[in-house]
N, C-alpha and C positions, 0 to 999 in steps of 0.2 A: 597728716597734712602737715605741711612746713608752716612755720610762723609767718611766711612772706605772703604779702599779698598778691595778686595776679600778677602775670608776666607777659609783655606784648613781645611780639617777634623781634629777635635781634636784629640790628641794621636800619629800624625804623628811626628816622633822623628827625621829623618832627612832631616831637612829643607833644607840643602844646595844642596841634591840631586835634591831639585825641582827647582832651580834655573839656569834652562837650559834656551835654546835660544827659546824654545817654551813655556816659563812660560806664557805668554800673547802675542796674538797679536792684535796690533794697527791699524785699520782699518781706514783710512783717505780719505776715496773716496767719503763719503757724502757729505764733503763740509761746514756743519754746526753743531753746538751744537744740534739744533733741530732733524736736519735730524739723528744724532748719537742716540739722546734719544727715537727717533720714532724707530729705529731698535732694542733697547736693549729689551733683554728677560731672564726670568728664574731667575730673582734676586728675591730672598726672604730673606728680612731685618729681618724679626723675626727668620729665622732658625740662622742667623749670630750672632743674638744677643744673641742666646741660645747657640751657641759655645763658643762665648767670655765669659757669663756668667760662663760656666762650667769651662773653663779654668783658669778665674781669681780666682773663690773659690778654685781651687786646689793651686795656688799660695797663697792665704790667710792661707791654711790649712797647708801650708808647704809642699805638695806634689809635687810641681813643682818650679822652681827657677825663671821664669818669663813666661808672655804670651805675644804672638804679634799675631795679624791678628786672633787671635782664636784657634792658637796653643799654646799649653803648653810645655814648654821646661825643661828636666831634669836638664839639667846644666847651668850656667850662661853663657850670650853673652852679650857683652856692646858695647853700640855705643859711642866708644872714643870719635868723635870728637864733638857728641853732649854732652856729660859728661864734657868735656873739656871746652865749652862755658859754662855750667851752674856752675862750680866751678870757673870760672873766673869772673862770675858775682857775686856770693856769696863772693869771695875774695875782690872784688872791693867795694861792697856795702854792706856788712857785712851782709846780708840775701839774701836768694833766695825766690822770690815771682815769680810763674810761672803762667802764663795763656797758658794751654795747650788745642787748639784749636784743635777740632776733636781728642781728645785725649782717645778715647774709654771708658774703665772702670779704667784709670789708668794705662796703660801699662808701659810708659815710667818710671814712678815713681818707681814702683815696681821693674823694671828690673834694675835701678841703687840706689836703696834706700840704701843700704849698705854703699854707699858714702855721704850720706848725715847726718850720724852720726855727732851730736854736732854741726850742721848749725841750723841757725833759717830758717826753709823752711815753705813756705805756697804754696800748689798746688791745683789750680783751672781748672777742665775740661770742655769747653765747648762744648756740644754734642747735638745730635737730642734728644727731649723729652724722648723717649724710653729709652734713655742709661742714661739720668740723673734719670729716676725714679729707674732703676737695679743699676744704682751707688750708691744712696742714701740706698737703700734696702741693700747694702752690709757692711754698716758701717764702712767703711775705715776712722778711726780718721784721715788722714794726707791729706786726696783729699776730696775735695769739687766740686761739679757738679752744671752747670749752662745750662740752654737753651739758652742763648745768652749771647754775650759779654757786654751789657748793663746792665743785670742782675750781671754777675760777678762784673764790675764795681761800682756796689752800695753797695758791701762790700769789695772790695778787690782794692790794687793798684800793679800793676806787674812791675816788673823790667825786666823781660824778656818774650818774646813770643815763643812759641814753634808750628811749623806746621810741623807734621810728614806725609808724605804719604797721605794727605788730600787736599792741595789746588787744585789739577788737578782734583778732583772731584764735583768742585763746578762750578754751571752755571754760578756765577758771581764772578770769582777770584780777579778781579780788584776792586770791590766794598769791599770786604771782607778783601782783604789785607791793603786797604786804611784805613778801620776801626781800624784793629788791629796795622797800624803802626803809628796811632792818639792816641793811648792808652799813659799811660806814661810810658812804658817800653823802655829803653833806647837801649835794645838788642833783635834781632830777630834771631832764631834760624829757618833755613828751613831744611827740610832732605828728601831723600827718595822721587824726585820730579823729573819728567821726563823732560829734557831740551834740546833744541837743538839750531844749531846756524841759523836758518831761521828769517826771519825779521818780523814775526808776529807768533801768536799762532796757533797751528793745533788743531783743534775740531777731535777727534776719537772715534771710537766704539772701547772699550776694551773688547776683548773676550777671556774668560778664557777657558783655556781646559778641556775637559770633566772629565779627570781623577782627576782634582783638585775641579772644581765647574761650575756647568753647568749654565753659566750665562754671560752676557753682559751687559755694562752701558757705558755712555757717559764718556771721560776722554780728558783732554788737553795733548799736548805736548808743552812746553811753550818756546817761544824764549827768549834767554838769553838778546838780545837786550830789549825786552819787561819789562824783570825783572829789569834789570839796569836802565828802566826809573821809575818802581814803587818805586825803592831805592833811588832816587834823595834825596839828604840831609842825607844820610847813607854811611858810610865807610864799605866796605867787608872786613872783617878781616882774613877770611880763606875761601875756598871751598874744598870741600872734595867728595869723592866717596859715591855713596850710597851701599845697599847690592844686589841692584838686578842688573842682567848683562845688559850691553848696548843692544839696540835693534833698528829696524828699523820698519818705518809704511809701509803699504801695499803698499804706492808709493814709498817706497826706502830712506825715509827721519831718517837719524841718528839721534838718541837722547841717552842721557844717565840719570842715575837716580841719579842726583846730590845733592850736600847739601852746605849751605853757613852760615856762621855765621856775623851778620852785626850789624854795633853800629851807633847809631846817632850821627851825626857829630858835633854838638853842645854840646855833652856831654863827657868831658875830662874823 
């Protein structure tokens, strides 16, 4: 399974209309990640990659403003909190060296690239092998693609890590987060991540409505307490809302798709 979340068909123009209460259902009745994985169905990673490729090519041709989750958008729409975090790093460190974990084919870069003019920017996407292959074939001069954090670190030294709508789809989020927090980057930006006030993480089966994409797959709703524990030694500079609506799991646990910017405390 790719690290990306579900993808709606390319060409859908009114993304806001899809941000409804039934966008996705989170079934937490299984009780474990393994149970959710066993119940998942209908996921076609190749179909998703094809949609993302088509939308990214539209952006590169100038036929679309940006791509997100396989959808090509005709007009610009920015993630202002994420952009603010990136520009703060660039201003403070005189360069922007991004490790974009699960960054698809460079979606966030192209969404915000007009704000990077005049900056010293390098952008590395760590993704599934098929996305790495597809990204390299697109010949995007400003973006490198890597199959692992280790491979990225052999060539680059990041000063900021981004995880946008990805951490919740990993079977081992604690391990991956520890690996990313152990890189030289002194800033971490987390976006579009389901969080709750529960004391522990909740494994769920995320079920996508038929009119969007026929499929389901495992996903976590994270405990904010757990996340705070992972970020021990980091100062949370900002917290902000995601673009998805707040939701409830099948058992009635409330969660919100939140984001945050954190900086390593020993870095002035």
